[in-house]
N, C-alpha and C positions, 0 to 999 in steps of 0.2 A: 543860543546857538547849544543844540542837541550832541552830547557826547557819544562817540559811540564805542560800543566795547570789543575786545580784544576779536571773537568771533566773527563780527560785523567786517572788520578789518581784516582779515583774513579771508573771509568770503568776496571782497572788494579788491584784493591784491593777485587771489590763486584762481585757478579756473573752478568751476562750479562742481565739476565732480569731487573737488578735496574735501567738501563740507560734506558732501552724501557717502563719504567715504571713511570720516573721521569716528565714525561711533562703531562701523566695524572695527575700526584699527583699535580700539577704545577695547573694544569687546575680545578682541584677538590678544592684546597685552594682559588682561585681566587674567582670561584661560592660560595663559604662558606663566604668570607670575605663580597663581595657584598651583600651577602642575610642577613648576619647578621647586615650590615649598614643598610640596608631597615627596617629591624625589626623593629632595636633598636632606630633609630633617626626618621620613617616615622612621628610620630606626634609632634615631635619638630618643626618641620616646619610649620603644620598646625596651631599651637599654635600663640597665639597674642602677646604673650612675647616672641618675639626670641631676643637672646641675644647674642653678639660679640662670646662668646667661643663656643658658638653652633655647629660652623661650623668646627671649627679645627679639632678635633676628627676623624668625618667621612670623611673630605677629604683626611687625612693623609689615613684611611682605605681603602677609593677608590682609593686614589695613591697606595696602597698596592695590591691591588685586580689586578687593570690595569698589574700593573708589574708582577704579576703571569702570568697574559694571555700572555705577552709579551716574559717571559721566558719561560713559554711552548711552545712557537713557535720557539723560540729560540735553545731549548733543542730537539725538535725534529728534528731542522737540524742539529744535534750531534756541535753546534757553544759553544764554550768557554765561550762566553759572557753570553749564558743562567743561566748557574751556576750564575755568580755574579749577573745577575739582580734577580734571584730568592734570594738570600742572600742580595740583597736590599731592598726585598718587606719583608724579616722577620726581616730586622733590623729596618724596621718603629714599630715596637712592642714594645720596650725601648722607643722610642723617644715619642709614645702616652702616655706611662705610664707617663715620665715624664714630658710632657706637659700638664698632669692632674694636677700633684703636682704643677707647677709652676701656674696654674689657680686656684687651691684652694687656694695659699697663697696669687694670687691676689685678689681674693674674698673676702680673710679674711681681710686683708688690707682695703679692699673699705667698707667691713661692720664696721669695726672698727673707720675709719674715719666717717661716716656717724652716727655711736653710738655716740662716742665724740660729733658730731657736734650737735647731737638732745639732749642732756644731759648736754651742756655746762653750761645751764643757771641752771641746778640743782647742777652743783658741784660748782657754783662761789657762790650761796648763801646758801649754806651749807644744801639744803634738798634734795640732793639725797641718803644719808645713810639711810632717814627715808623710802626709798621706798623699800629698803633690807627688806625681809624678812628672818627670820631665822627658817626654815620650817628643820625638820629633813631632809629632802632629800638633801638641800643646805647644813645642816653643814656637811652630808656624804660626798657631793661634794669636799668640804674644807678640810675634812680629808684625804681624796683620793688624792689630788694634794700635799697636806703637806707632805704626806708618800712616795710618788714618790718623790720626790724633795729631803727629807734627806736621802731614799735610793738610788738615785742617787750620792749623796754627797758622802755617806759611801762607795760606788764602787769605784767612784774616787780615793779618799783618801786611799783605799787598794791598788788599783792597781799602784800608785804612790810609796806606801811602798813596793810592792813585786819586782818594777824594780830593779835590780842588777845593781850596780854602776862600771863605768869602771874603773879599776885600772891603775896608772899610773905608 
């Protein structure tokens, strides 16, 4: 039995014009991705503070744009690899989002380490709490954080109580 690839299955299920338009859509996606990369990231490289994490997302976006161009060429000659390359380009989007989350976590940890290093002397001699000002905005932030913690704890206990126990 001959297995059909995903492009052939799409050709059987979809109208014939979809297969003809797919390479053009892939080219447009590649052009759009490369334009967006240039539009959003051109001033990052012109600035004096070039950070290590500034090149990761644009590099992945450029890779996705190039993969779209390769996919369009392969789809134009009706190669089944074109469909796989197009999906590889599309699958870079969740990778970029996950990478941004990791960058935020790494930057937050670095910020906290720097903050602790800068304020270690104030923590040691007890003058740290003298620097905290209890303005209404700071009090409101503390109240919001405490409320979120209490609500999450209550939801966790409610979810635990609702679970039916298994009968033996």
